Backbone as ProteinMPNN parsed JSONL, in Angstrom:
{"seq_chain_A": "XXXXXXXXXXXXXXXXXXXXXXXXXXXXXXXXXXXXXXXXXXXXXXXXXXXXXXXXXXXXXXXXXXXXXXXXXXXXXXXXXXXXXXXXXXXXXXXXXXXXXXXXXXXXXXXXXXXXXXXXXXXXXXXXXXXXXXXXXXXXXXXXXXXXXXXXXXXXXXXXXXXXXXXXXXXXXXXXXXXXX", "coords_chain_A": {"N_chain_A": [[0.839, -1.168, 0.0], [0.53, 2.131, -0.863], [1.834, 5.015, 0.669], [0.233, 8.037, 1.471], [0.842, 11.442, 1.37], [0.285, 14.685, 2.753], [-0.201, 17.432, 0.552], [2.516, 19.566, -0.042], [3.016, 21.921, -1.302], [3.698, 25.42, -1.795], [1.329, 26.828, -2.361], [-0.752, 25.109, -1.457], [-0.16, 25.002, 1.261], [-0.551, 27.689, 1.964], [-3.312, 27.955, 1.419], [-4.309, 26.162, 3.312], [-3.555, 27.428, 5.723], [-5.045, 29.805, 5.5], [-7.645, 28.715, 5.524], [-7.716, 27.594, 8.117], [-7.427, 29.925, 9.671], [-9.776, 31.327, 8.922], [-11.727, 29.549, 9.914], [-11.128, 29.774, 12.632], [-11.734, 32.509, 13.117], [-14.476, 32.475, 12.491], [-15.363, 30.624, 14.43], [-14.775, 32.079, 16.795], [-16.47, 34.256, 16.402], [-19.007, 32.999, 16.564], [-18.854, 32.121, 19.212], [-18.751, 34.632, 20.562], [-21.227, 35.666, 19.766], [-22.998, 33.856, 20.996], [-22.308, 34.304, 23.676], [-23.103, 36.911, 24.108], [-25.765, 37.031, 23.576], [-29.04, 38.16, 24.05], [-32.372, 38.459, 25.433], [-33.828, 40.703, 24.815], [-34.254, 43.958, 23.32], [-31.434, 45.904, 22.878], [-30.539, 49.2, 23.649], [-28.923, 52.229, 22.626], [-28.055, 55.599, 23.338], [-27.987, 58.348, 21.041], [-27.719, 60.931, 21.547], [-26.406, 62.759, 24.142], [-26.727, 64.197, 27.409], [-25.294, 67.319, 28.528], [-22.49, 67.43, 27.533], [-21.467, 64.783, 27.808], [-19.601, 61.694, 27.739], [-19.25, 58.315, 26.585], [-18.191, 56.009, 28.934], [-18.014, 53.316, 29.633], [-19.284, 50.158, 28.553], [-21.166, 47.256, 29.184], [-22.19, 43.818, 29.373], [-24.069, 42.159, 31.701], [-24.321, 39.165, 33.372], [-26.193, 37.696, 35.676], [-26.34, 35.052, 37.937], [-29.124, 33.769, 39.227], [-31.695, 32.388, 41.245], [-31.734, 29.745, 40.124], [-31.445, 30.337, 37.443], [-30.589, 32.574, 34.752], [-30.184, 35.965, 34.979], [-30.186, 38.548, 32.849], [-28.704, 41.612, 32.068], [-27.922, 44.85, 30.752], [-25.426, 47.367, 31.053], [-24.631, 50.711, 30.694], [-22.159, 53.046, 31.233], [-21.555, 56.436, 31.827], [-19.594, 59.415, 31.63], [-19.362, 62.785, 32.38], [-17.79, 65.823, 31.211], [-17.466, 67.529, 33.344], [-17.133, 65.817, 35.426], [-19.375, 64.511, 36.416], [-21.266, 61.505, 36.761], [-23.091, 58.859, 35.275], [-25.578, 56.241, 34.629], [-27.06, 53.814, 32.395], [-29.226, 51.241, 32.711], [-30.434, 48.181, 31.471], [-32.945, 45.679, 30.924], [-34.877, 42.691, 30.241], [-38.425, 42.866, 30.022], [-41.641, 44.143, 31.001], [-42.482, 46.872, 32.856], [-44.891, 48.339, 33.805], [-45.878, 49.866, 35.915], [-43.643, 51.154, 36.714], [-41.432, 52.286, 39.151], [-43.257, 52.753, 41.175], [-42.831, 52.422, 43.909], [-41.171, 54.497, 44.479], [-42.59, 56.775, 45.076], [-43.212, 56.515, 47.712], [-40.895, 56.9, 49.019], [-39.149, 58.917, 51.231], [-37.028, 60.455, 50.412], [-37.538, 61.271, 47.872], [-38.061, 63.983, 45.85], [-39.779, 64.743, 43.767], [-41.902, 63.119, 41.36], [-42.871, 62.419, 38.045], [-44.887, 61.585, 35.184], [-43.926, 61.737, 31.823], [-44.323, 62.635, 28.394], [-42.565, 62.263, 25.399], [-41.767, 64.197, 22.381], [-41.761, 62.219, 20.403], [-43.641, 60.456, 21.273], [-42.897, 58.734, 23.378], [-43.29, 57.516, 26.549], [-42.118, 58.301, 29.774], [-40.9, 58.01, 33.166], [-39.969, 60.49, 35.343], [-37.955, 61.257, 38.023], [-36.861, 63.162, 40.801], [-34.504, 62.995, 43.35], [-33.48, 63.451, 46.754], [-30.148, 63.447, 47.766], [-28.275, 63.573, 50.232], [-26.953, 66.728, 50.287], [-27.542, 67.196, 47.682], [-29.447, 66.968, 44.607], [-30.525, 64.184, 42.878], [-31.136, 62.528, 39.706], [-33.543, 60.341, 38.377], [-34.716, 58.042, 36.032], [-37.232, 56.123, 34.426], [-38.351, 53.797, 31.98], [-40.271, 51.986, 29.513], [-39.462, 50.33, 26.566], [-40.647, 48.834, 23.982], [-39.96, 45.479, 24.47], [-38.138, 45.984, 26.394], [-36.929, 47.172, 29.471], [-35.82, 50.17, 30.84], [-33.575, 51.882, 32.994], [-32.42, 54.968, 33.992], [-29.928, 56.659, 35.68], [-28.735, 59.52, 37.259], [-26.143, 61.31, 38.819], [-26.614, 63.861, 39.535], [-28.699, 66.791, 39.132], [-30.584, 66.728, 36.222], [-31.984, 68.44, 33.597], [-35.372, 68.293, 32.37], [-35.707, 68.688, 29.568], [-33.225, 67.91, 28.441], [-33.184, 65.208, 29.118], [-35.467, 64.272, 27.785], [-34.669, 64.656, 25.103], [-32.506, 62.863, 25.037], [-33.823, 60.398, 25.522], [-35.51, 60.214, 23.283], [-33.523, 59.807, 21.438], [-32.652, 57.223, 21.696], [-31.575, 54.278, 20.208], [-31.861, 51.019, 18.691], [-29.172, 48.736, 19.22], [-26.233, 46.682, 18.739], [-25.167, 43.944, 20.792], [-22.991, 42.44, 20.381], [-20.144, 42.833, 20.654], [-19.853, 43.611, 23.264], [-18.266, 43.657, 26.461], [-18.524, 40.86, 28.652], [-19.758, 40.32, 31.854], [-19.814, 38.119, 34.521], [-21.812, 37.594, 37.27], [-22.859, 37.147, 40.674], [-24.242, 38.724, 42.278], [-25.673, 41.982, 42.978], [-24.422, 44.917, 41.314]], "CA_chain_A": [[0.0, 0.0, 0.0], [1.312, 3.348, -1.039], [1.537, 6.05, 1.661], [-0.131, 9.335, 0.897], [1.255, 12.577, 2.185], [-0.395, 15.932, 2.44], [0.563, 18.24, -0.395], [3.349, 20.559, 0.642], [3.358, 23.037, -2.184], [3.419, 26.703, -1.134], [-0.076, 27.191, -2.539], [-1.595, 24.299, -0.574], [0.116, 25.441, 2.636], [-1.223, 28.985, 2.123], [-4.751, 27.709, 1.489], [-4.573, 25.524, 4.602], [-3.438, 28.472, 6.753], [-6.204, 30.693, 5.349], [-8.828, 27.977, 5.978], [-7.655, 27.492, 9.581], [-7.697, 31.262, 10.203], [-11.197, 31.615, 8.735], [-12.473, 28.745, 10.882], [-10.897, 30.381, 13.947], [-12.517, 33.743, 13.196], [-15.874, 32.062, 12.535], [-15.6, 30.04, 15.754], [-14.791, 33.154, 17.788], [-17.697, 35.02, 16.175], [-20.119, 32.225, 17.122], [-18.683, 32.192, 20.665], [-19.158, 35.973, 21.017], [-22.662, 35.793, 19.551], [-23.677, 33.103, 22.057], [-22.015, 34.917, 24.977], [-23.756, 38.217, 24.238], [-27.159, 36.927, 23.143], [-29.978, 38.594, 25.081], [-33.761, 38.294, 25.0], [-34.471, 42.004, 24.709], [-33.557, 44.879, 22.422], [-30.478, 46.767, 23.571], [-30.591, 50.557, 23.1], [-27.873, 53.195, 22.944], [-28.451, 56.963, 22.972], [-27.098, 59.069, 20.122], [-27.618, 62.281, 22.101], [-26.14, 62.702, 25.575], [-26.811, 65.514, 28.044], [-24.166, 68.022, 29.155], [-21.16, 67.054, 27.019], [-21.051, 63.503, 28.384], [-19.01, 60.708, 26.838], [-19.398, 56.943, 27.04], [-17.009, 55.551, 29.654], [-17.958, 51.864, 29.659], [-20.489, 49.385, 28.267], [-20.95, 45.846, 29.475], [-23.321, 42.917, 29.506], [-23.914, 41.516, 32.999], [-25.138, 37.964, 33.521], [-26.296, 37.312, 37.083], [-26.93, 33.736, 38.187], [-30.07, 33.894, 40.33], [-32.89, 31.537, 41.25], [-31.544, 28.657, 39.156], [-31.555, 30.867, 36.092], [-29.686, 33.679, 34.473], [-30.801, 37.277, 34.819], [-29.268, 39.279, 31.981], [-28.948, 43.049, 31.935], [-26.794, 45.593, 30.194], [-25.185, 48.624, 31.744], [-23.768, 51.697, 30.044], [-21.724, 54.062, 32.186], [-21.152, 57.659, 31.142], [-18.943, 60.418, 32.452], [-19.406, 64.114, 31.774], [-16.527, 66.553, 31.333], [-17.369, 68.135, 34.674], [-16.944, 64.767, 36.412], [-20.605, 63.814, 36.777], [-21.285, 60.121, 36.313], [-24.441, 58.297, 35.252], [-25.681, 54.923, 34.008], [-28.307, 53.305, 31.824], [-29.32, 49.803, 32.913], [-31.549, 47.656, 30.681], [-33.209, 44.253, 30.975], [-36.129, 42.274, 29.62], [-39.637, 42.915, 30.823], [-42.5, 45.316, 31.036], [-42.716, 47.352, 34.213], [-45.819, 49.435, 33.526], [-45.981, 50.747, 37.074], [-42.254, 51.38, 37.102], [-41.163, 53.345, 40.114], [-44.345, 52.992, 42.112], [-42.332, 52.511, 45.278], [-40.438, 55.751, 44.669], [-43.448, 57.814, 45.652], [-43.246, 56.315, 49.159], [-39.55, 57.177, 49.526], [-39.103, 60.309, 51.691], [-35.956, 61.192, 49.735], [-37.986, 61.677, 46.543], [-38.6, 65.346, 45.813], [-40.932, 64.735, 42.868], [-41.941, 62.15, 40.263], [-43.952, 62.704, 37.105], [-44.863, 60.891, 33.897], [-43.723, 62.71, 30.75], [-44.336, 62.073, 27.044], [-41.647, 62.968, 24.505], [-42.365, 64.523, 21.079], [-41.911, 60.985, 19.633], [-44.658, 59.65, 21.963], [-42.314, 57.792, 24.336], [-43.621, 57.92, 27.913], [-41.135, 57.914, 30.778], [-41.112, 58.542, 34.505], [-38.837, 61.313, 35.775], [-37.971, 61.499, 39.471], [-35.726, 63.845, 41.419], [-34.359, 62.527, 44.726], [-32.467, 64.094, 47.592], [-29.014, 62.612, 48.168], [-27.491, 64.499, 51.044], [-27.264, 68.119, 49.938], [-27.705, 67.268, 46.226], [-30.625, 66.33, 44.016], [-30.17, 63.268, 41.798], [-32.197, 62.317, 38.721], [-33.808, 58.935, 38.12], [-35.687, 57.929, 34.942], [-37.63, 54.764, 34.084], [-39.235, 53.7, 30.824], [-40.376, 50.75, 28.752], [-39.316, 50.512, 25.121], [-40.895, 47.49, 23.457], [-39.811, 44.465, 25.515], [-36.986, 46.366, 27.207], [-37.12, 48.126, 30.565], [-34.599, 50.959, 31.014], [-33.426, 52.788, 34.13], [-31.327, 55.929, 33.843], [-29.699, 57.357, 36.944], [-27.757, 60.596, 37.157], [-25.713, 61.704, 40.16], [-26.897, 65.293, 39.695], [-29.978, 67.167, 38.522], [-30.567, 66.909, 34.772], [-33.262, 69.049, 33.232], [-36.296, 67.468, 31.603], [-35.474, 68.827, 28.118], [-32.062, 67.089, 28.08], [-33.575, 63.803, 29.243], [-36.395, 63.993, 26.689], [-33.851, 64.523, 23.891], [-31.746, 61.619, 25.149], [-34.735, 59.258, 25.378], [-35.917, 60.133, 21.874], [-32.375, 59.42, 20.619], [-32.315, 55.816, 21.93], [-31.684, 53.45, 19.001], [-31.397, 49.643, 18.889], [-27.752, 48.536, 18.925], [-25.769, 45.305, 18.886], [-24.403, 43.606, 21.994], [-22.024, 41.427, 19.969], [-18.774, 43.033, 21.147], [-19.837, 44.096, 24.644], [-17.628, 42.768, 27.433], [-19.504, 40.129, 29.449], [-19.397, 40.14, 33.257], [-20.648, 37.135, 35.22], [-21.927, 38.048, 38.646], [-23.888, 36.473, 41.458], [-24.855, 39.732, 43.14], [-25.86, 43.301, 42.376], [-23.259, 45.809, 41.228]], "C_chain_A": [[0.887, 1.234, 0.0], [0.882, 4.393, -0.005], [1.226, 7.351, 0.953], [0.283, 10.408, 1.886], [0.434, 13.792, 1.803], [0.451, 16.724, 1.459], [1.328, 19.329, 0.36], [3.787, 21.674, -0.292], [3.034, 24.34, -1.455], [1.946, 27.108, -1.244], [-0.973, 26.409, -1.588], [-1.374, 24.671, 0.898], [-0.6, 26.762, 2.911], [-2.726, 28.803, 2.257], [-5.139, 27.057, 2.819], [-4.536, 26.551, 5.729], [-4.643, 29.403, 6.699], [-7.469, 30.005, 5.861], [-8.859, 27.874, 7.502], [-7.961, 28.845, 10.217], [-9.175, 31.618, 10.073], [-12.065, 30.817, 9.707], [-12.312, 29.297, 12.297], [-11.718, 31.639, 14.139], [-14.005, 33.414, 13.289], [-16.225, 31.477, 13.904], [-15.666, 31.097, 16.84], [-16.054, 34.001, 17.645], [-18.915, 34.315, 16.746], [-20.054, 32.253, 18.649], [-19.16, 33.539, 21.2], [-20.665, 36.162, 20.865], [-23.429, 35.072, 20.659], [-23.484, 33.759, 23.419], [-22.795, 36.205, 25.186], [-25.208, 38.202, 23.781], [-28.073, 37.305, 24.307], [-31.392, 38.496, 24.534], [-34.528, 39.612, 25.0], [-33.659, 42.872, 23.762], [-32.689, 45.81, 23.252], [-30.481, 48.131, 22.88], [-29.374, 51.37, 23.526], [-28.349, 54.576, 22.528], [-27.472, 57.564, 21.974], [-26.932, 60.513, 20.569], [-27.461, 62.166, 23.612], [-26.232, 64.093, 26.183], [-25.449, 66.023, 28.516], [-22.79, 67.479, 28.79], [-20.617, 65.761, 27.624], [-20.443, 62.611, 27.314], [-19.192, 59.322, 27.446], [-18.106, 56.506, 27.712], [-16.881, 54.034, 29.588], [-19.315, 51.28, 29.283], [-20.186, 47.946, 28.64], [-22.27, 45.105, 29.586], [-23.098, 42.14, 30.794], [-24.858, 40.327, 33.06], [-25.078, 37.548, 34.983], [-26.946, 35.941, 37.18], [-27.816, 33.864, 39.418], [-31.208, 32.909, 40.156], [-32.832, 30.441, 40.195], [-31.74, 29.112, 37.72], [-30.572, 32.002, 35.909], [-30.498, 34.931, 34.235], [-29.806, 38.119, 34.031], [-29.677, 40.737, 31.921], [-27.736, 43.675, 31.278], [-26.642, 46.874, 30.993], [-24.23, 49.471, 30.904], [-23.421, 52.737, 31.097], [-21.179, 55.247, 31.405], [-20.47, 58.587, 32.135], [-18.983, 61.737, 31.69], [-18.06, 64.809, 31.996], [-16.352, 67.165, 32.714], [-17.277, 67.086, 35.784], [-18.2, 64.021, 36.822], [-20.632, 62.45, 36.111], [-22.736, 59.639, 36.283], [-24.479, 56.999, 34.474], [-27.051, 54.726, 33.365], [-28.255, 51.793, 32.008], [-30.568, 49.317, 32.184], [-31.712, 46.166, 30.947], [-34.579, 43.973, 30.386], [-37.292, 42.465, 30.574], [-40.378, 44.219, 30.717], [-42.748, 45.669, 32.491], [-43.61, 48.575, 34.1], [-45.949, 50.392, 34.694], [-44.59, 51.051, 37.61], [-42.147, 52.53, 38.081], [-42.265, 53.616, 41.096], [-43.874, 53.154, 43.543], [-41.588, 53.814, 45.53], [-41.296, 56.822, 45.322], [-43.557, 57.683, 47.165], [-41.9, 56.631, 49.807], [-39.46, 58.642, 49.954], [-37.996, 61.131, 51.032], [-36.381, 61.721, 48.37], [-38.626, 63.059, 46.615], [-39.839, 65.402, 44.931], [-40.776, 63.642, 41.821], [-43.088, 62.536, 39.344], [-43.758, 61.89, 35.836], [-44.811, 61.941, 32.796], [-43.764, 61.977, 29.415], [-43.449, 62.927, 26.15], [-42.37, 63.342, 23.209], [-42.571, 63.292, 20.186], [-42.808, 59.972, 20.344], [-44.082, 58.544, 22.845], [-42.601, 58.311, 25.743], [-42.532, 57.434, 28.863], [-41.473, 58.554, 32.113], [-39.836, 59.237, 34.957], [-38.984, 61.601, 37.264], [-36.7, 62.241, 39.875], [-35.692, 63.41, 42.877], [-33.301, 63.338, 45.45], [-31.392, 63.071, 47.937], [-28.067, 63.516, 48.948], [-27.908, 65.921, 50.718], [-27.453, 68.303, 48.438], [-29.038, 66.656, 45.816], [-30.141, 65.465, 42.86], [-31.383, 63.056, 40.9], [-32.314, 60.825, 38.435], [-34.926, 58.849, 37.085], [-35.966, 56.451, 34.685], [-38.522, 54.8, 32.851], [-39.229, 52.303, 30.252], [-40.241, 51.109, 27.283], [-39.46, 49.143, 24.497], [-40.837, 46.482, 24.595], [-38.649, 44.777, 26.45], [-37.385, 47.396, 28.255], [-35.791, 48.845, 30.781], [-34.688, 51.81, 32.27], [-32.234, 53.683, 33.848], [-31.147, 56.606, 35.189], [-28.528, 58.315, 36.779], [-27.399, 61.045, 38.566], [-25.911, 63.192, 40.417], [-28.25, 65.589, 39.034], [-29.768, 67.396, 37.025], [-31.952, 67.411, 34.388], [-34.066, 68.142, 32.308], [-36.024, 67.537, 30.103], [-34.307, 67.953, 27.662], [-32.402, 65.606, 28.142], [-34.515, 63.409, 28.111], [-35.634, 63.797, 25.38], [-33.083, 63.212, 23.899], [-32.645, 60.405, 24.932], [-35.209, 59.113, 23.937], [-34.769, 59.693, 20.968], [-31.978, 57.954, 20.812], [-32.594, 54.989, 20.681], [-31.233, 52.026, 19.318], [-29.94, 49.501, 18.454], [-27.401, 47.067, 19.171], [-25.018, 45.124, 20.203], [-23.233, 42.688, 21.663], [-20.648, 41.617, 20.588], [-18.722, 43.622, 22.549], [-19.051, 43.131, 25.528], [-18.702, 42.126, 28.314], [-18.957, 39.938, 30.859], [-20.35, 39.127, 33.86], [-20.626, 37.494, 36.693], [-22.978, 37.23, 39.365], [-24.548, 37.439, 42.425], [-24.975, 41.035, 42.387], [-24.553, 44.057, 42.324], [-23.479, 47.022, 42.07]], "O_chain_A": [[1.849, 1.348, 0.76], [-0.313, 4.627, 0.174], [1.87, 7.717, -0.03], [0.085, 10.274, 3.094], [-0.047, 13.911, 0.676], [1.68, 16.692, 1.525], [0.804, 19.929, 1.299], [4.827, 22.297, -0.078], [2.17, 24.351, -0.579], [1.389, 27.674, -0.304], [-1.867, 26.989, -0.972], [-2.317, 24.651, 1.688], [-1.193, 26.935, 3.976], [-3.352, 29.427, 3.114], [-6.187, 27.372, 3.382], [-5.404, 26.538, 6.602], [-5.203, 29.752, 7.738], [-8.277, 30.627, 6.551], [-9.914, 28.048, 8.112], [-8.687, 28.903, 11.209], [-9.766, 32.154, 11.011], [-13.028, 31.348, 10.261], [-13.265, 29.287, 13.076], [-12.331, 31.831, 15.189], [-14.719, 34.019, 14.088], [-17.269, 31.802, 14.47], [-16.524, 31.025, 17.72], [-16.641, 34.417, 18.643], [-19.772, 34.959, 17.351], [-21.084, 32.392, 19.309], [-19.895, 33.586, 22.187], [-21.308, 36.75, 21.734], [-24.395, 35.609, 21.199], [-24.406, 33.767, 24.234], [-23.116, 36.557, 26.321], [-25.814, 39.261, 23.617], [-27.892, 36.819, 25.424], [-31.595, 38.455, 23.321], [-35.747, 39.624, 25.167], [-32.512, 42.556, 23.443], [-33.156, 46.426, 24.21], [-30.43, 48.201, 21.652], [-28.865, 51.221, 24.637], [-28.98, 54.722, 21.481], [-26.268, 57.318, 22.052], [-26.098, 61.24, 20.029], [-28.288, 61.547, 24.282], [-25.853, 65.072, 25.539], [-24.567, 65.236, 28.859], [-22.015, 67.108, 29.672], [-19.426, 65.668, 27.919], [-20.736, 62.757, 26.128], [-19.277, 59.172, 28.665], [-17.033, 56.621, 27.12], [-15.77, 53.512, 29.498], [-20.36, 51.826, 29.639], [-19.069, 47.471, 28.435], [-23.318, 45.692, 29.855], [-22.047, 41.524, 30.966], [-26.058, 40.468, 32.825], [-24.039, 37.101, 35.469], [-27.988, 35.7, 36.571], [-27.317, 34.046, 40.529], [-31.631, 32.633, 39.033], [-33.794, 30.241, 39.454], [-32.165, 28.325, 36.874], [-29.815, 32.339, 36.819], [-31.393, 34.954, 33.39], [-28.698, 38.373, 34.504], [-30.853, 41.057, 31.745], [-26.654, 43.089, 31.256], [-27.612, 47.399, 31.539], [-23.174, 49.01, 30.469], [-24.309, 53.249, 31.779], [-20.433, 55.079, 30.44], [-20.742, 58.541, 33.335], [-18.673, 61.789, 30.5], [-17.289, 64.416, 32.872], [-15.231, 67.306, 33.201], [-17.338, 67.434, 36.963], [-18.112, 63.001, 37.506], [-20.082, 62.267, 35.025], [-23.52, 59.976, 37.17], [-23.541, 56.677, 33.745], [-28.04, 55.363, 33.727], [-27.338, 51.138, 31.513], [-31.625, 49.944, 32.257], [-30.725, 45.465, 31.171], [-35.34, 44.889, 30.074], [-37.165, 42.254, 31.781], [-39.811, 45.26, 30.385], [-43.187, 44.822, 33.268], [-43.157, 49.706, 34.275], [-46.112, 51.596, 34.497], [-44.394, 51.188, 38.817], [-42.701, 53.608, 37.863], [-42.22, 54.626, 41.799], [-44.447, 53.931, 44.307], [-41.395, 54.197, 46.684], [-40.784, 57.68, 46.041], [-43.953, 58.635, 47.838], [-41.793, 56.627, 51.033], [-39.673, 59.529, 49.128], [-38.02, 62.36, 51.084], [-35.671, 62.528, 47.77], [-39.598, 63.276, 47.339], [-40.834, 66.03, 45.293], [-39.661, 63.283, 41.442], [-44.155, 62.934, 39.81], [-42.637, 61.55, 35.456], [-45.558, 62.919, 32.827], [-43.302, 60.841, 29.307], [-43.559, 64.153, 26.137], [-43.474, 62.856, 22.961], [-43.441, 63.298, 19.315], [-42.749, 58.776, 20.059], [-44.73, 57.515, 23.036], [-42.199, 59.422, 26.09], [-42.079, 56.293, 28.768], [-42.236, 59.517, 32.18], [-38.758, 58.644, 34.953], [-40.007, 62.121, 37.709], [-35.615, 61.979, 39.358], [-36.712, 63.445, 43.565], [-32.355, 63.843, 44.846], [-31.702, 61.954, 48.353], [-27.172, 64.142, 48.379], [-29.078, 66.28, 50.853], [-27.518, 69.436, 47.959], [-29.668, 65.924, 46.58], [-29.436, 65.942, 41.971], [-32.513, 63.363, 41.28], [-31.309, 60.133, 38.273], [-35.961, 59.498, 37.231], [-35.054, 55.625, 34.719], [-39.34, 55.705, 32.687], [-38.298, 51.529, 30.475], [-40.837, 52.079, 26.814], [-38.505, 48.365, 24.479], [-41.573, 46.606, 25.574], [-38.225, 43.914, 27.219], [-38.088, 48.363, 27.961], [-34.749, 48.199, 30.892], [-35.733, 52.384, 32.576], [-31.156, 53.199, 33.501], [-32.119, 57.079, 35.777], [-27.481, 57.965, 36.235], [-28.279, 61.149, 39.421], [-25.421, 63.721, 41.415], [-28.86, 64.699, 38.443], [-28.891, 68.158, 36.618], [-32.965, 66.857, 34.815], [-33.509, 67.334, 31.565], [-36.109, 66.511, 29.428], [-34.386, 67.32, 26.609], [-31.949, 64.833, 27.298], [-34.376, 62.328, 27.539], [-35.927, 62.866, 24.63], [-33.015, 62.525, 22.88], [-32.259, 59.475, 24.224], [-35.3, 57.997, 23.427], [-35.01, 59.252, 19.845], [-31.051, 57.486, 20.15], [-33.708, 54.995, 20.158], [-30.323, 51.835, 20.125], [-29.525, 50.073, 17.446], [-28.19, 46.316, 19.743], [-24.324, 46.028, 20.667], [-22.553, 42.207, 22.569], [-20.036, 40.637, 21.012], [-17.668, 44.084, 22.986], [-19.158, 41.916, 25.362], [-19.679, 42.78, 28.678], [-17.839, 39.458, 31.042], [-21.566, 39.262, 33.724], [-19.564, 37.674, 37.29], [-23.884, 36.682, 38.739], [-25.322, 37.03, 43.291], [-24.442, 41.179, 41.287], [-23.68, 43.873, 43.172], [-22.615, 47.896, 42.132]]}, "name": "protein", "num_of_chains": 1, "seq": "XXXXXXXXXXXXXXXXXXXXXXXXXXXXXXXXXXXXXXXXXXXXXXXXXXXXXXXXXXXXXXXXXXXXXXXXXXXXXXXXXXXXXXXXXXXXXXXXXXXXXXXXXXXXXXXXXXXXXXXXXXXXXXXXXXXXXXXXXXXXXXXXXXXXXXXXXXXXXXXXXXXXXXXXXXXXXXXXXXXXX"}
């Protein structure tokens, strides 16, 4: 029986290397897709209040109650040092923030409708000698919470909420956690 050897011409070696690299890239893409798959639409704002810039985005997978609770968190930092976050997860919370009205630290809460007919709840809370801003809304099957460490005016928040667009989670860093951040 005659032994067969793999072809060792430069062309066949190059094609083999290219095929292995393509399979590696495809495998990594499938891995990232599975790791960042979520059951809700992820949104990113295209308009940010007060010269803020995106500081960090991540996908957080919490293991709770024999299941996985998945949420996303975007952290922003403004030039003046203010910091705020947008947290998103699956679900409809129509009475979002109902417990806030019982919190003595809450200065005021109101439901507001944007020019693009998106309804959200805007609350201002006392935090020591400062007033913080807290916003809740439902967008399709996604529940969003926005929290600001300072007072943000309603006009800036309305613009930001109307600028929320669906985005991909494919390249978000994934954090596995068993407790709240």
